[in-house]
MARKENU-31418 format. One line per field, with one value per residue (C-alpha): residue number from 1; residue in one letter; chain; y, x negated, z. Coordinates in Angstrom, 3 decimals, decimal comma. Each point is the difference from the previous one (the first is absolute). Last residue first. Layout:
BEGIN
i (NUM;...)
aa (A;...)
ch (A;...)
py (Y;...)
px (X;...)
pz (Z;...)
! end
This chain:
BEGIN
i (512;511;510;509;508;507;506;505;504;503;502;501;500;499;498;497;496;495;494;493;492;491;490;489;488;487;486;485;484;483;482;481;480;479;478;477;476;475;474;473;472;471;470;469;468;467;466;465;464;463;462;461;460;459;458;457;456;455;454;453;452;451;450;449;448;447;446;445;444;443;442;441;440;439;438;437;436;435;434;433;432;431;430;429;428;427;426;425;424;423;422;421;420;419;418;417;416;415;414;413;412;411;410;409;408;407;406;405;404;403;402;401;400;399;398;397;396;395;394;393;392;391;390;389;388;387;386;385;384;383;382;381;380;379;378;377;376;375;374;373;372;371;370;369;368;367;366;365;364;363;362;361;360;359;358;357;356;355;354;353;352;351;350;349;348;347;346;345;344;343;342;341;340;339;338;337;336;335;334;333;332;331;330;329;328;327;326;325;324;323;322;321;320;319;318;317;316;315;314;313;312;311;310;309;308;307;306;305;304;303;302;301;300;299;298;297;296;295;294;293;292;291;290;289;288;287;286;285;284;283;282;281;280;279;278;277;276;275;274;273;272;271;270;269;268;267;266;265;264;263;262;261;260;259;258;257;256;255;254;253;252;251;250;249;248;247;246;245;244;243;242;241;240;239;238;237;236;235;234;233;232;231;230;229;228;227;226;225;224;223;222;221;220;219;218;217;216;215;214;213;212;211;210;209;208;207;206;205;204;203;202;201;200;199;198;197;196;195;194;193;192;191;190;189;188;187;186;185;184;183;182;181;180;179;178;177;176;175;174;173;172;171;170;169;168;167;166;165;164;163;162;161;160;159;158;157;156;155;154;153;152;151;150;149;148;147;146;145;144;143;142;141;140;139;138;137;136;135;134;133;132;131;130;129;128;127;126;125;124;123;122;121;120;119;118;117;116;115;114;113;112;111;110;109;108;107;106;105;104;103;102;101;100;99;98;97;96;95;94;93;92;91;90;89;88;87;86;85;84;83;82;81;80;79;78;77;76;75;74;73;72;71;70;69;68;67;66;65;64;63;62;61;60;59;58;57;56;55;54;53;52;51;50;49;48;47;46;45;44;43;42;41;40;39;38;37;36;35;34;33;32;31;30;29;28;27;26;25;24;23;22;21;20;19;18;17;16;15;14;13;12;11;10;9;8;7;6;5;4;3;2;1)
aa (S;I;R;R;G;S;F;V;R;H;N;L;Y;V;E;S;T;A;V;S;V;Q;V;K;G;H;Q;A;G;V;I;W;D;R;F;A;A;I;K;D;A;E;P;L;V;L;D;S;A;P;K;Y;L;N;S;V;D;T;P;R;S;S;S;P;Q;F;P;V;S;I;D;T;K;F;F;A;S;K;K;G;E;T;L;I;I;C;G;I;D;T;P;F;S;F;S;S;F;P;F;A;Y;T;L;T;Q;S;S;L;V;E;Q;L;A;N;I;N;V;L;G;A;N;G;A;Y;N;V;T;L;R;P;P;P;L;P;Q;A;K;V;S;S;V;G;R;E;I;L;K;G;E;R;V;G;G;E;T;V;L;L;M;S;G;H;P;L;Q;L;A;G;S;H;L;D;E;D;K;S;E;P;S;F;P;V;K;N;L;T;A;L;S;L;P;L;T;Q;A;L;P;L;L;L;S;L;V;H;S;L;A;P;T;P;L;I;P;T;Q;D;E;S;G;A;A;L;S;P;V;P;P;S;P;F;Q;F;L;T;V;S;P;P;L;L;P;P;N;R;S;Q;V;R;A;I;S;A;L;L;I;W;E;A;A;D;V;D;G;G;L;A;E;L;A;I;W;N;V;L;E;E;R;V;S;L;S;S;A;S;P;Y;P;R;Q;V;L;S;R;E;H;P;R;T;F;L;V;H;L;T;P;V;E;P;P;S;E;A;E;I;D;M;P;E;K;T;L;I;G;V;F;T;A;L;D;A;S;K;L;R;E;A;A;D;L;D;Y;L;K;V;Q;V;G;V;H;S;G;E;H;D;P;Y;K;Y;S;K;L;P;V;H;V;H;P;S;Q;E;S;P;G;S;L;E;E;F;C;W;D;S;E;G;P;I;S;V;A;W;V;T;T;C;E;R;L;E;S;V;D;V;N;Q;D;D;D;G;P;T;D;E;H;L;G;W;G;G;L;S;G;S;A;K;R;R;L;Y;M;G;P;S;P;S;T;D;Q;V;M;A;R;F;R;V;L;S;R;D;R;Y;S;E;P;P;N;R;V;D;L;T;P;I;E;S;F;A;G;D;S;S;F;V;S;S;F;H;R;T;V;Q;S;A;F;D;Q;V;T;S;H;A;A;F;L;E;K;L;E;A;T;P;D;R;L;A;D;A;R;Y;A;S;V;M)
ch (A;A;A;A;A;A;A;A;A;A;A;A;A;A;A;A;A;A;A;A;A;A;A;A;A;A;A;A;A;A;A;A;A;A;A;A;A;A;A;A;A;A;A;A;A;A;A;A;A;A;A;A;A;A;A;A;A;A;A;A;A;A;A;A;A;A;A;A;A;A;A;A;A;A;A;A;A;A;A;A;A;A;A;A;A;A;A;A;A;A;A;A;A;A;A;A;A;A;A;A;A;A;A;A;A;A;A;A;A;A;A;A;A;A;A;A;A;A;A;A;A;A;A;A;A;A;A;A;A;A;A;A;A;A;A;A;A;A;A;A;A;A;A;A;A;A;A;A;A;A;A;A;A;A;A;A;A;A;A;A;A;A;A;A;A;A;A;A;A;A;A;A;A;A;A;A;A;A;A;A;A;A;A;A;A;A;A;A;A;A;A;A;A;A;A;A;A;A;A;A;A;A;A;A;A;A;A;A;A;A;A;A;A;A;A;A;A;A;A;A;A;A;A;A;A;A;A;A;A;A;A;A;A;A;A;A;A;A;A;A;A;A;A;A;A;A;A;A;A;A;A;A;A;A;A;A;A;A;A;A;A;A;A;A;A;A;A;A;A;A;A;A;A;A;A;A;A;A;A;A;A;A;A;A;A;A;A;A;A;A;A;A;A;A;A;A;A;A;A;A;A;A;A;A;A;A;A;A;A;A;A;A;A;A;A;A;A;A;A;A;A;A;A;A;A;A;A;A;A;A;A;A;A;A;A;A;A;A;A;A;A;A;A;A;A;A;A;A;A;A;A;A;A;A;A;A;A;A;A;A;A;A;A;A;A;A;A;A;A;A;A;A;A;A;A;A;A;A;A;A;A;A;A;A;A;A;A;A;A;A;A;A;A;A;A;A;A;A;A;A;A;A;A;A;A;A;A;A;A;A;A;A;A;A;A;A;A;A;A;A;A;A;A;A;A;A;A;A;A;A;A;A;A;A;A;A;A;A;A;A;A;A;A;A;A;A;A;A;A;A;A;A;A;A;A;A;A;A;A;A;A;A;A;A;A;A;A;A;A;A;A;A;A;A;A;A;A;A;A;A;A;A;A;A;A;A;A;A;A;A;A;A;A;A;A;A;A;A;A;A;A;A;A;A;A;A;A;A;A;A;A;A)
py (22,791;2,776;3,641;1,636;2,691;0,072;-0,865;-2,968;-1,562;0,635;-1,744;-2,972;-0,503;0,179;-2,526;-2,626;0,522;-0,523;-3,417;-1,192;-0,354;-3,375;0,474;-2,544;1,017;1,216;3,236;-0,638;-3,031;2,223;2,927;-2,134;-2,308;3,035;1,765;-3,612;0,179;3,458;-1,309;-3,198;2,246;2,407;3,535;2,385;3,530;1,337;2,028;-2,893;0,667;3,848;2,606;2,149;0,312;0,340;3,035;1,573;0,350;-0,192;0,836;-2,585;-0,280;1,866;-3,430;0,948;0,650;-1,005;0,724;-3,026;0,044;-3,592;-0,798;1,577;2,761;0,844;2,782;2,932;-2,449;1,658;2,414;0,429;-1,470;-3,305;-3,533;-2,490;-3,872;-2,361;-3,913;-1,527;-2,786;0,438;-1,170;0,541;2,953;-0,405;2,577;-0,178;0,731;0,282;-1,409;1,476;-1,530;1,293;-0,790;-1,031;0,481;1,617;3,449;-0,255;-1,705;2,392;2,716;-1,246;-0,105;3,732;1,336;-1,625;1,151;3,459;1,689;2,747;3,299;1,366;-0,648;0,563;2,546;-1,357;2,749;-2,781;2,398;0,775;-3,529;-2,103;0,963;-1,834;-2,627;0,413;-3,252;-2,305;2,198;-1,735;1,888;-1,149;-1,962;2,597;3,539;0,765;3,602;1,253;0,691;-2,890;-3,399;-1,889;-0,091;-1,919;-3,547;-3,303;-3,190;-3,116;-2,928;-3,083;-2,971;-0,618;0,692;3,501;1,468;3,349;1,401;-0,844;-2,989;0,183;-2,779;-0,704;0,155;2,667;2,148;-1,402;1,808;-0,856;3,075;2,059;1,549;1,975;3,343;2,658;-1,038;-1,353;3,473;1,774;-1,986;-2,688;-2,449;-3,510;-2,370;-3,652;-2,813;-3,563;-2,642;2,382;0,895;1,306;1,593;1,677;1,557;1,016;1,746;1,589;1,322;2,512;0,065;2,615;2,484;-0,289;3,474;0,152;1,131;3,115;2,270;-2,314;2,055;0,476;-2,512;-0,382;0,698;-2,512;1,041;-0,325;-3,173;0,781;0,025;-2,556;2,471;-2,546;-3,755;-1,109;-3,898;-2,231;-2,284;-3,709;-1,063;-1,679;0,595;-2,006;-1,477;0,271;-1,573;-0,124;2,149;-0,132;2,298;-0,876;2,802;2,735;-1,406;0,581;3,472;1,109;-1,106;1,869;2,883;-0,212;-0,748;2,865;-0,102;1,976;-1,967;-2,698;-1,340;0,660;-0,683;-3,121;-1,348;1,004;-1,633;-3,214;0,081;0,023;-2,566;-2,493;0,577;-0,914;-3,331;-1,798;0,397;-2,128;1,181;-1,647;-2,607;1,237;-0,747;1,748;1,099;0,525;-1,022;-1,592;-0,524;-2,441;-2,929;-1,202;-2,860;-0,973;3,678;0,690;3,146;2,312;2,784;2,404;-0,274;3,157;-0,908;0,887;-0,111;0,091;-3,363;-1,670;2,463;-0,225;-2,032;-2,820;-0,446;-2,876;-0,635;-3,346;0,122;0,810;3,057;1,477;2,173;3,403;1,527;3,257;-0,679;-3,413;-3,457;-2,741;-0,746;-0,994;-2,916;-1,556;0,524;-1,844;0,690;3,500;2,191;2,520;3,272;1,471;3,398;0,009;3,438;2,940;3,034;2,678;-0,999;-0,543;-1,705;-2,403;-0,480;3,359;-2,136;-2,430;-0,786;-0,127;0,594;-2,581;0,273;-3,750;0,106;-2,151;1,313;-2,824;-1,816;-0,576;-1,268;1,338;0,069;1,183;2,548;1,156;0,720;1,690;2,299;1,037;-0,716;3,165;-1,038;-3,762;-0,621;-0,095;-2,457;0,112;-2,448;-2,622;-3,007;-3,427;-1,558;-3,637;-1,437;-3,836;-0,488;2,187;-2,712;1,980;-1,957;2,527;2,440;-1,738;-2,470;-2,994;0,127;2,120;3,827;1,570;2,224;-1,398;3,099;-1,502;-1,194;-3,438;-3,572;-2,291;-2,275;0,635;2,118;1,951;-0,402;2,585;2,074;3,769;3,350;2,895;2,246;4,137;2,012;1,876;-1,413;2,783;0,546;-3,172;0,242;-1,693;-2,388;-2,122;-3,329;-1,463;-3,084;0,391;0,182;2,117;0,852;2,388;3,233;1,844;-0,509;1,627;-1,189;3,049;1,875;-3,585;-3,448;-2,301;-3,308;-3,007;-1,398;2,001;-2,067;-3,081;1,306;1,376;-3,389;-0,574;0,414;-3,828;0,552;3,230;-1,614;-3,078;1,595;3,100;-2,273;-2,427;3,317;0,765;-3,463;0,543;-2,650;-2,852;-2,318;1,168;-0,533;-2,071;1,407;3,642;-0,453;-0,792;3,130;1,901;-1,477;0,805;3,715;0,028;-0,551;0,180;1,516;-2,503;-2,974;0,606;0,575;-3,294;-1,617;1,566;-1,204;-3,489)
px (-17,363;-0,150;0,911;2,111;-1,886;1,810;-3,047;-0,929;3,454;0,253;-3,524;1,315;2,763;-2,127;-2,439;2,998;1,352;-3,596;-0,249;3,356;2,995;1,966;3,642;1,677;3,586;1,093;1,254;1,503;2,037;1,634;0,713;1,408;1,944;1,503;1,067;1,526;2,080;0,922;1,315;1,386;2,304;0,995;-1,973;0,879;1,079;-1,238;2,623;0,185;-3,710;0,313;-0,704;-3,449;-1,373;3,850;0,196;-3,076;2,434;-2,371;1,224;0,570;-2,071;-2,578;-1,031;-1,459;-3,852;-1,591;-3,952;-1,887;-2,987;-2,251;-2,414;1,384;-1,398;2,157;1,302;1,895;0,347;-0,701;1,875;2,751;3,331;-1,513;0,997;-2,695;0,026;-2,050;-0,910;-0,814;-2,516;-1,680;-3,275;-0,887;-1,852;-1,162;-0,154;-2,071;0,111;3,846;1,319;0,897;0,705;-1,213;1,797;-1,984;1,067;-3,013;1,109;3,905;-0,264;-2,530;2,044;2,966;-2,145;-1,481;3,510;0,864;-2,814;-0,787;-3,102;-1,032;-1,523;2,743;4,008;0,420;2,456;1,972;1,225;1,094;-0,008;-3,305;-1,236;-1,500;-3,366;-2,695;-1,126;-1,985;-1,343;1,020;1,717;3,213;3,346;3,484;0,804;-1,404;1,090;0,944;1,831;2,581;1,454;1,691;-0,363;2,863;-0,592;-3,236;1,485;-2,224;1,674;-2,198;-0,059;-0,804;-1,973;-2,082;2,200;0,376;-1,661;0,395;2,461;-2,049;0,564;-0,891;-2,299;0,158;-3,241;1,125;0,520;-1,387;0,442;1,505;-0,488;2,515;1,429;3,128;-0,109;-1,788;-0,121;3,643;0,984;-1,930;1,929;-0,720;2,332;-1,180;1,762;-0,575;0,262;-0,585;1,890;-0,075;2,654;3,172;-2,469;-1,788;3,374;1,217;-3,290;0,128;3,371;-1,701;1,096;1,806;-1,391;1,050;-0,967;-2,302;2,091;-1,007;2,579;2,881;2,220;2,454;-0,564;-2,774;-0,015;-1,435;-3,486;0,499;-2,158;-3,577;-0,311;-2,826;-2,651;-2,533;0,464;-3,251;-1,208;-2,419;-1,801;0,041;-3,798;-2,812;-2,742;-3,102;0,273;3,424;1,505;3,487;2,233;3,429;1,783;3,241;1,739;-2,583;0,533;3,715;-0,281;-2,296;2,079;3,153;-2,167;-0,232;3,775;1,108;4,111;0,687;-2,567;2,335;2,779;-1,181;-3,783;0,397;2,404;-2,088;-2,799;1,837;1,397;-3,590;-1,047;2,893;-0,971;-3,683;1,158;-0,734;-3,851;0,518;0,455;-2,024;2,330;2,034;-0,604;1,590;-1,689;-3,293;-3,469;-0,867;3,386;-0,673;1,981;-0,299;0,532;1,503;-0,488;1,347;2,121;0,244;2,941;-1,119;-0,063;-1,448;-2,951;0,529;-3,492;-1,899;-2,090;2,724;0,137;2,673;2,509;1,936;3,050;0,493;0,030;-1,427;-1,932;-0,236;-2,512;0,454;-3,250;-0,926;-3,563;0,110;-2,445;-2,008;0,803;-2,205;-1,172;3,598;0,055;-2,895;0,984;3,049;1,674;1,364;2,215;1,925;1,468;2,580;1,426;2,799;0,991;2,101;-2,341;-0,539;-3,660;-0,452;-3,406;1,349;-1,830;1,333;3,468;-1,064;3,244;1,689;3,771;1,847;4,018;1,740;2,875;-2,110;0,524;1,016;-2,785;-0,806;-3,937;-2,922;-2,224;2,101;1,839;-2,733;-1,578;3,035;0,174;-3,858;-2,443;-1,457;-1,457;0,251;1,573;-2,491;-2,701;-1,810;-2,654;-0,936;-2,611;-0,073;-2,521;0,182;-0,843;0,284;-3,549;0,793;2,230;2,192;1,575;-0,757;1,840;3,528;1,544;0,730;3,701;0,931;0,845;0,750;-2,464;0,150;-0,817;-1,604;-2,574;-0,044;1,215;0,899;-2,688;1,305;-3,278;0,484;-1,225;-1,195;-0,213;0,017;-2,053;0,458;-1,823;-0,060;2,186;-2,410;1,773;2,459;2,656;0,015;2,657;3,180;2,188;1,445;1,732;1,819;0,487;1,919;-1,655;2,522;3,149;-0,114;1,520;-1,799;-3,156;0,956;2,607;-0,042;-2,922;-1,946;-0,420;0,995;1,907;-2,248;2,133;-2,088;-2,989;2,083;0,871;-3,568;-1,394;-2,683;2,334;-0,630;-3,832;-0,616;1,344;-2,283;-3,462;0,352;1,002;-2,755;-2,487;1,356;-0,661;-3,879;-0,804;2,342;0,624;3,545;0,774;3,670;0,759;-0,906;2,246;2,743;-0,762;0,192;3,142;1,695;-0,935;1,018;3,588;2,649;-2,216;-2,548;2,214;1,413;-3,569;-1,288;3,400;-1,059;-3,752;1,189)
pz (4,328;-2,733;1,195;-2,898;-1,794;-3,249;-1,796;2,446;-0,454;-3,817;0,009;1,800;-2,448;-3,062;1,305;0,919;-3,828;-1,434;2,711;-1,267;2,179;-0,353;0,894;2,610;0,511;3,579;-0,398;-3,803;1,615;2,602;-2,397;-3,115;2,171;2,230;-3,954;-0,999;3,123;-0,717;-3,274;1,219;2,504;-2,632;0,197;2,677;-0,315;3,494;1,783;2,785;0,818;1,041;-2,696;0,656;-3,904;-1,078;2,818;-1,947;-3,175;-2,804;-3,427;-2,370;-3,451;1,596;1,730;3,177;0,386;3,300;-0,514;0,791;2,257;0,052;2,249;3,022;2,498;2,720;2,045;-1,813;-2,979;-3,150;-2,233;2,543;0,449;1,385;-0,569;1,175;-1,241;2,226;-0,718;3,295;0,120;3,378;1,440;3,743;1,218;3,982;2,548;3,160;3,884;0,632;-2,950;-3,397;-3,291;-3,190;-3,085;-3,388;-3,446;-1,018;-1,256;0,387;3,454;0,977;-0,835;1,792;3,340;-0,805;-0,205;3,189;2,036;-1,635;0,525;2,461;0,295;2,659;0,000;-3,728;-1,505;-3,111;-2,457;-2,227;-3,020;0,817;-1,634;2,663;2,143;-0,596;2,913;2,576;2,171;2,479;2,496;-1,163;-0,983;-0,964;3,232;2,233;-2,011;-3,678;0,267;-2,073;-3,849;-1,578;-0,913;-1,027;-3,746;0,652;-0,878;0,095;-1,448;1,032;-1,835;2,205;-1,478;3,170;2,814;1,868;2,811;-1,519;2,519;2,618;2,558;4,046;0,827;3,781;1,871;2,363;-3,418;-3,103;-3,183;-3,390;-2,647;-1,431;3,397;-0,337;2,102;-1,308;-4,069;0,097;1,970;-2,877;-2,808;-1,872;-1,292;0,086;-2,371;0,421;-3,051;0,414;-2,329;-2,762;-2,596;2,119;2,356;-2,147;-1,760;3,662;0,723;-3,699;0,872;2,432;3,649;1,328;2,466;3,752;1,417;2,989;2,895;2,148;-1,450;0,379;2,101;-3,008;-2,510;-2,179;-3,686;-2,294;-1,677;-3,788;-1,100;-1,200;-3,848;-1,679;-1,168;0,795;-0,351;1,973;-0,848;2,001;-1,863;1,185;0,939;-1,914;2,277;-0,934;2,776;1,089;-3,147;-1,547;2,394;-1,111;-3,317;-0,766;1,370;-0,965;-3,595;0,529;1,500;-2,657;-2,966;1,904;-0,033;-3,716;-0,375;1,338;-0,300;3,392;1,950;2,202;-1,790;-3,815;0,497;2,156;-2,764;-2,874;1,799;0,536;-3,724;-1,577;2,497;-0,770;-3,613;0,330;1,758;-3,342;0,650;3,288;3,545;2,608;1,756;3,481;3,419;2,995;3,401;-1,998;0,011;3,415;1,272;2,924;0,836;3,640;2,079;3,119;1,729;3,571;-0,575;2,590;0,586;2,702;3,636;2,385;1,629;4,137;1,500;-3,125;-0,719;-1,732;-2,919;-2,292;2,096;-1,629;-2,060;-2,236;-3,590;-1,282;-3,294;-3,681;-0,450;-3,820;-0,662;-1,035;0,840;1,632;2,406;-0,580;0,025;-1,110;3,475;1,059;-2,611;1,150;3,507;-0,450;3,425;-1,030;2,432;-2,017;2,430;-1,875;-1,679;-1,828;-2,154;-0,300;-0,384;3,013;0,084;-3,659;-0,278;2,907;3,391;1,080;0,271;2,829;1,521;-3,257;0,612;-1,729;-0,418;0,166;-2,441;-2,500;-3,724;-2,219;-2,019;-3,538;-0,795;2,124;-2,988;-2,898;2,504;1,428;-3,371;-1,139;2,972;-0,094;2,315;0,880;3,885;0,323;3,245;2,769;1,213;3,261;0,285;2,382;-0,949;2,168;1,996;1,277;3,241;-0,019;1,319;2,986;1,294;2,344;3,041;2,973;-2,183;-0,246;-2,235;1,853;-0,579;-2,883;0,163;-3,431;-1,522;-3,592;-1,778;-3,099;2,297;2,733;-1,192;2,615;1,494;3,750;0,526;-3,257;-3,445;-2,056;2,654;-0,709;-0,379;-1,410;-2,340;0,957;-2,099;-2,917;-3,123;-0,378;-2,813;-1,926;-2,529;0,144;-1,500;3,404;-0,514;2,657;2,003;3,223;3,397;1,884;-1,986;-2,763;-0,937;2,641;-1,790;-3,345;-2,942;-2,153;1,380;-0,712;1,166;-2,786;0,536;-1,651;-2,652;-2,402;0,511;-0,960;-3,147;-0,715;0,713;2,641;3,036;1,059;-1,131;1,849;3,216;-0,059;-1,465;2,414;3,099;-0,695;0,009;3,302;1,019;-0,092;2,468;-1,505;2,432;0,608;-3,371;-0,070;3,779;-1,602;-3,171;2,527;1,846;-2,996;-1,227;3,367;0,095;-3,562;0,854;-3,058;-2,433;0,794;0,280;-3,366;-1,258;1,186;-1,412;-3,394;0,251;0,516)
! end
């Protein structure tokens, strides 16, 4: 019977929803009944994988109206006003879930206020930093749709110019909606339509809208792996050596710290047991590419460190943030509400993300507006940057990233207030100097490439296609080891906790 329900739901989810209401029309909390029914129908991994995916490869334009889809996404904005709908219309038919068709007997004069229900609306986006291998594992094989998707609200994605899908998500099960917070990850399964974003606006634009039938939250990780066993020590050694060889000029010590930073997660907030941030200093900057004639005002596009490609091959969530004066001045790092619409920032990343920050693109210039705030004065960076400050002001974007490094929180700015939300973001900073020009981290590691093989800077910035990859089963073992270590439970003794807290106090870091 379940398989029959599944086939019907895949073919025509609206008809299945209406049949369910006909059988349970007396249930006052029908939204919970919908969650139980559809989550049961697609409870097995095999059944769940049959649901078509909504993503950049299969955008909203590739589906017919009211198709059943699953959207693996990050909750970007929970501030939209809740909506109201009639659980049962005057005609006796089901309301909600985008069922707006006219039915005889349904009009404003026949509204039964006892049938009014509330639904929660959030804005969700494709998961920023999701690695290709993780995408393939969770979405399954599929051909690229010929439809080209142009996001209507690109400012709601951390990388405003990045390819992604943004969707208005409507949740009718309020218990499930209550648990969702900004930057949470979840797979929403529902009926895809296109509806206005703001019904109170004069001419509201229509956006992809998903009417959720049930939700699968990703509370710990996008993918699950068992905790590494003692027999996996050889895998760990091979993993460290591969990172060192392909991305760090043979520097095994630096590779060890990179690996440790990659598996660290927030263990406790009170007392604070936060993932340590790492600065890899004396790391060569890439050569500045020459610009074409007439392009003097353009910012050169620097090559990406090979370490960025390596992290993306190993981790489910890996993001690179190349710093430059243009980035600091123009790119928002923190989310900010404008006209009651939350614009995303580069640091609005899901829990479990690894952020690689590169300072090789910072050159002489002036920090203005976006880079500067009037909150408080900050010490000047090293003279080699020769940065000119626009007045006695702090650095807004720099302060935002330092807040993540120090306390694992990120401030969201609203018109009359601001709120700090918890983060769980690992961070590695690459800098050419003896310390970061802008940030204070827990651990500073010198870059010391192997003396047996001279370091060619181009090898540190080679494209992903030039990486020498291990065999498929070996790279899979590497990923299993890292993901398992990220979420394995380790008992920390009181004595160890005290040593860690004393280190944080001694190092001058703020405890929150």
